[in-house]
C-alpha positions in Angstrom: 2.7 -13.2 -31.9 1.6 -9.7 -33.0 4.2 -6.9 -32.8 2.3 -4.9 -30.2 2.2 -8.0 -27.9 5.9 -8.6 -28.4 6.7 -4.9 -27.5 4.5 -5.2 -24.4 6.2 -8.4 -23.4 9.7 -6.8 -23.9 8.7 -3.8 -21.8 7.4 -6.1 -19.0 10.6 -8.1 -19.1 12.7 -4.9 -18.8 10.6 -3.7 -15.8 11.1 -7.0 -14.0 14.8 -7.2 -14.9 15.3 -3.7 -13.5 13.3 -4.6 -10.4 15.3 -7.8 -9.9 18.7 -5.9 -10.3 17.5 -3.2 -7.9 16.4 -5.7 -5.4 19.7 -7.6 -5.6 21.7 -4.4 -5.2 19.7 -3.4 -2.1 20.0 -7.0 -0.8 23.7 -7.0 -1.3 24.1 -3.8 0.9 21.7 -5.3 3.5 19.2 -2.5 3.2 15.7 -2.7 4.7 13.0 -4.4 2.6 15.6 -4.9 -0.1 13.6 -6.6 -2.8 10.7 -4.2 -2.7 12.5 -0.9 -2.1 15.3 -1.8 -4.6 12.9 -2.8 -7.4 10.8 0.3 -6.7 13.8 2.6 -6.7 15.4 1.3 -9.9 12.2 1.1 -11.8 11.1 4.6 -10.8 14.4 6.1 -11.9 14.2 4.3 -15.2 10.6 5.5 -15.7 11.5 9.1 -15.0 14.4 8.9 -17.5 12.1 7.6 -20.2 12.8 3.9 -20.2 9.9 1.8 -21.6 8.9 0.1 -18.4 5.3 -1.0 -17.9 2.8 -1.9 -15.2 1.2 -5.3 -15.9 -1.9 -5.3 -13.6 -2.8 -9.1 -13.9 0.8 -10.1 -12.8 0.7 -7.6 -10.0 -2.7 -8.8 -8.9 -1.5 -12.4 -8.8 1.4 -11.4 -6.6 -0.9 -9.4 -4.3 -3.0 -12.5 -4.0 0.1 -14.4 -2.9 0.8 -11.7 -0.3 -2.8 -11.9 0.9 -2.3 -15.7 1.4 0.9 -15.0 3.3 -0.8 -12.5 5.5 -3.5 -15.0 6.4 -0.7 -17.0 8.2 -0.5 -14.3 10.8 -4.0 -15.1 12.0 -3.4 -17.8 14.6 -5.6 -18.7 17.6 -3.4 -16.6 19.8 -4.7 -13.4 18.3 -8.0 -13.9 20.2 -6.1 -12.7 23.3 -5.4 -9.4 21.6 -8.8 -8.5 20.2 -9.4 -5.9 22.8 -6.4 -3.9 21.4 -7.9 -4.3 17.9 -11.2 -2.8 18.8 -9.5 0.2 20.3 -7.3 0.3 17.2 -10.3 0.5 14.9 -11.6 3.6 16.9 -8.1 5.1 16.7 -7.8 4.4 13.0 -11.2 6.1 12.3 -10.3 9.2 14.3 -6.8 9.5 12.8 -8.0 9.0 9.2 -10.6 11.8 9.7 -8.0 14.2 11.0 -5.3 13.2 8.5 -7.7 13.6 5.6 -8.9 17.0 6.7 -5.3 18.3 7.1 -4.2 16.8 3.7 -7.1 18.2 1.8 -6.8 21.6 3.5 -3.1 21.7 2.5 -3.7 20.8 -1.1 -6.5 23.5 -1.5 -5.1 26.3 0.7 -1.3 25.9 0.0 -1.4 24.0 -3.3 -4.2 26.0 -4.8 -5.6 22.8 -6.2 -9.3 22.7 -7.2 -11.5 21.2 -4.4 -12.7 18.2 -6.4 -9.2 17.0 -7.2 -7.8 17.9 -3.8 -10.5 16.0 -1.9 -9.9 12.7 -3.7 -6.1 13.2 -4.0 -5.8 14.0 -0.3 -7.9 11.2 1.0 -5.5 8.3 1.8 -7.5 5.5 0.2 -6.8 3.1 -2.6 -5.2 4.7 -5.7 -7.5 3.0 -8.1 -10.7 3.6 -6.2 -10.0 7.3 -5.4 -9.0 8.0 -9.0 -12.1 6.5 -10.5 -14.5 8.1 -8.0 -12.6 11.4 -8.2 -12.9 11.6 -12.0 -16.7 10.9 -11.7 -17.0 13.8 -9.4 -15.1 16.2 -11.7 -11.6 15.9 -10.4 -8.5 15.5 -12.6 -7.7 11.8 -12.7 -4.1 12.1 -13.6 -3.3 14.5 -10.8 -5.2 12.3 -8.3 -3.4 9.2 -9.4 0.0 11.0 -9.4 -0.5 12.3 -5.8 -1.5 8.8 -4.5 1.4 7.1 -6.4 3.9 9.7 -4.9 2.4 9.3 -1.4 2.8 5.5 -1.5 6.4 5.8 -2.9 7.4 8.3 -0.2 5.8 6.4 2.7 7.1 3.0 1.6 10.6 4.3 1.1 11.0 6.5 4.2 9.1 4.5 6.8 11.6 1.6 7.0 14.5 4.0 7.1 12.8 6.0 9.8 12.2 2.9 11.9 15.8 1.7 11.3 17.5 5.0 12.2 15.3 7.0 14.5 13.7 4.1 16.4 16.9 2.0 16.1 15.0 -1.1 14.9 16.7 -3.9 13.1 14.8 -4.5 9.8 16.1 -7.6 8.1 15.2 -8.5 4.5 11.7 -10.1 4.5 12.9 -13.2 2.7 15.4 -13.8 5.5 12.6 -13.5 8.2 10.4 -15.9 6.3 13.3 -18.3 5.6 13.7 -18.8 9.3 10.2 -20.2 9.6 8.7 -23.5 8.4 7.8 -23.4 4.7 4.7 -25.0 3.4 5.3 -28.2 1.3 3.3 -30.8 -0.5 -0.4 -30.7 0.4 0.0 -27.5 2.5 1.4 -25.7 -0.5 -1.4 -27.0 -2.7 -4.0 -25.8 -0.1 -2.4 -22.3 0.0 -2.4 -22.2 -3.8 -6.2 -23.0 -3.7 -6.7 -20.3 -1.0 -5.0 -17.7 -3.3 -7.0 -18.6 -6.4 -10.3 -19.0 -4.6 -9.9 -15.9 -2.5 -8.9 -13.8 -5.4 -12.0 -14.7 -7.4 -14.1 -14.4 -4.3 -12.9 -10.9 -3.8 -13.6 -9.9 -7.4 -17.0 -11.5 -7.4 -18.1 -9.8 -4.2 -16.4 -6.5 -5.3 -14.8 -6.1 -2.0 -12.5 -3.0 -1.5 -9.0 -4.4 -1.8 -10.6 -7.7 -2.7 -7.5 -9.0 -4.5 -5.7 -9.2 -1.2 -8.7 -9.4 1.2 -10.2 -12.5 -0.4 -7.0 -14.6 -0.2 -6.3 -13.3 3.3 -9.7 -14.4 4.6 -9.6 -17.8 3.0 -6.0 -18.6 4.1 -6.7 -17.2 7.6 -9.5 -19.7 7.9 -7.1 -22.5 6.8 -4.5 -21.4 9.4 -7.1 -20.8 12.3 -8.6 -24.3 11.7 -5.2 -26.0 11.8 -5.5 -27.2 8.2 -2.2 -25.5 7.3 0.8 -24.5 9.4 3.7 -23.7 7.1 4.1 -20.3 5.3 4.4 -19.7 1.6 8.0 -20.2 0.3 10.4 -17.3 1.0 11.6 -17.2 -2.6 8.0 -16.7 -3.8 7.6 -13.8 -1.5 10.8 -12.2 -2.7 9.5 -12.5 -6.3 6.2 -10.9 -5.1 8.2 -8.0 -3.6 10.1 -7.4 -6.9 6.9 -7.4 -8.9 4.9 -5.1 -6.5 7.9 -2.7 -6.2 8.3 -2.6 -10.0 4.6 -1.9 -10.4 4.9 1.2 -8.1 7.9 2.5 -10.1 6.2 1.9 -13.5 3.4 4.2 -12.5 5.7 7.1 -13.2 6.4 6.2 -16.8 5.6 8.9 -19.4 5.6 11.6 -16.7 6.5 15.1 -17.8 8.4 16.5 -14.9 8.0 20.1 -16.0 4.3 19.8 -16.3 3.7 17.6 -13.2 6.5 19.0 -10.9 4.0 21.0 -8.9 1.6 18.1 -8.0 4.6 16.0 -7.2 6.0 18.5 -4.8 2.6 19.0 -3.2 2.2 15.2 -2.9 5.7 14.9 -1.3 4.9 17.6 1.2 1.5 16.1 2.0 3.0 12.6 2.5 5.7 14.0 4.8 3.0 15.8 6.9 0.9 12.6 7.0 3.9 10.5 8.2 4.8 13.1 10.8 1.2 13.1 12.1 1.2 9.3 12.2 4.5 9.2 14.1 3.3 11.8 16.7 -0.1 10.1 17.1 1.5 6.6 17.5 4.0 7.9 20.1 1.2 9.3 22.2 -1.5 6.7 21.8 0.4 3.4 21.6 1.2 3.2 25.3 -2.5 3.9 26.1 -3.5 1.0 23.9 -0.8 -1.3 25.2 0.8 -1.6 21.7 4.4 -1.1 20.5 4.8 2.3 18.9 6.2 0.9 15.6 3.2 -1.5 15.3 0.7 1.4 15.6 2.8 3.6 13.4 2.7 0.9 10.6 -1.1 0.6 11.1 -1.6 4.4 10.8 0.9 5.2 8.0 -0.8 6.1 4.7 1.0 3.6 2.6 -0.6 0.7 0.6 -2.0 -2.3 2.4 0.4 -4.7 0.7 3.5 -2.6 1.2 2.8 -1.8 4.9 2.1 -5.5 5.5 5.4 -6.4 4.0 7.2 -4.0 6.3 5.3 -5.5 9.3 6.5 -8.9 8.2 10.1 -7.7 8.0 9.8 -6.2 11.5 8.2 -9.4 12.7 5.5 -7.3 14.5 1.8 -7.9 14.8 1.2 -8.4 11.0 -2.4 -9.4 11.5 -3.1 -6.2 13.4 -1.4 -4.0 10.8 -3.1 -5.7 7.9 -6.5 -5.5 9.6 -6.1 -1.8 10.4 -5.2 -1.0 6.8 -8.3 -3.0 5.6 -10.4 -0.9 8.0 -8.8 2.3 6.6 -9.6 1.3 3.0 -13.1 0.2 3.9 -13.8 3.5 5.7 -12.4 5.7 3.0 -14.0 3.8 0.0 -17.4 3.9 1.6 -17.4 7.2 3.4 -15.4 9.5 1.0 -18.1 9.8 -1.7 -20.8 10.3 1.0 -18.8 13.1 2.7 -18.1 14.7 -0.7 -21.8 14.8 -1.4 -22.6 16.2 2.0 -20.0 19.0 1.5 -21.7 19.7 -1.9 -18.3 20.0 -3.6 -19.8 19.1 -7.0 -18.5 19.7 -10.5 -20.2 23.1 -10.7 -17.7 24.7 -8.3 -14.6 23.2 -9.8 -13.7 26.4 -11.8 -12.6 29.2 -9.6 -12.3 26.9 -6.6 -8.6 27.4 -6.2 -9.0 30.1 -3.6 -11.6 28.3 -1.5 -10.8 26.6 1.8 -12.5 23.3 2.7 
């Protein structure tokens, strides 16, 4: 095996080892979402101190496909009775995303003095990969955009479970324990779920769906569960492994970061994420009773975290996971399709990037 490949394998092994140790420590102390938050925390600290951790996208995508298959198990025939709440939830999500994006971009430009091209795609709470690519094409700074999104996801994923556990006094057990209390797929059911994950993953890639690596498996496995072909869920141990890998991948995004050079974008991203979370909490508190939904379910649906991470929190809370996952899919679809259009309508092209720091959107 070539030396570069060996070094990459060693870095990946170190990342996963740190993630597993962090997850085990959090699990020992019975902390919320132990395997994901623990792995994310330990890997992030290691990355900031210069440890050679790495993000292995194929492995992460495989685990996201596993999670998508798990989320499909939440789509049972009983959800048909709750579709009226979902339609109102979609309208709520669209309105909230619009307001949240406007506030975030305004903050990054007016307070953060960030150029408008970078601020627009950094402040829009969409997919990290999609916003970074499109933002760079429109003249934004890709590293700053990616850093702001990575920081936002970290802050939301870390603080939201703690907020729900302390302020809302909710009991958030480890996800693996929740899943372990439910029937696990075996034999043919497990083989069918494996086929759902593989087929859905390649279907999502082929159709180039936003969030296709999780949406494809989710749709295929949801069809299997709704049809009664499968009843059991993916094994709890496999989901714990998925949490470790997904959490480690979040932490590894901070590797090679020069804190002196990037301190300002990190602070801006931290403040922006806190503002978004506060807005989501206030919005959910007021709107949830009107929609007939639990406050924490709507808060999870509106919070600007990643689809995979928010869905895992929903699983740990044992709330309406199908609703939460669907609302985040709606958010991603809205942002990925509408953000470039709105940007062009605003005419914030590359020609106004220089000297734009003092402009207000």
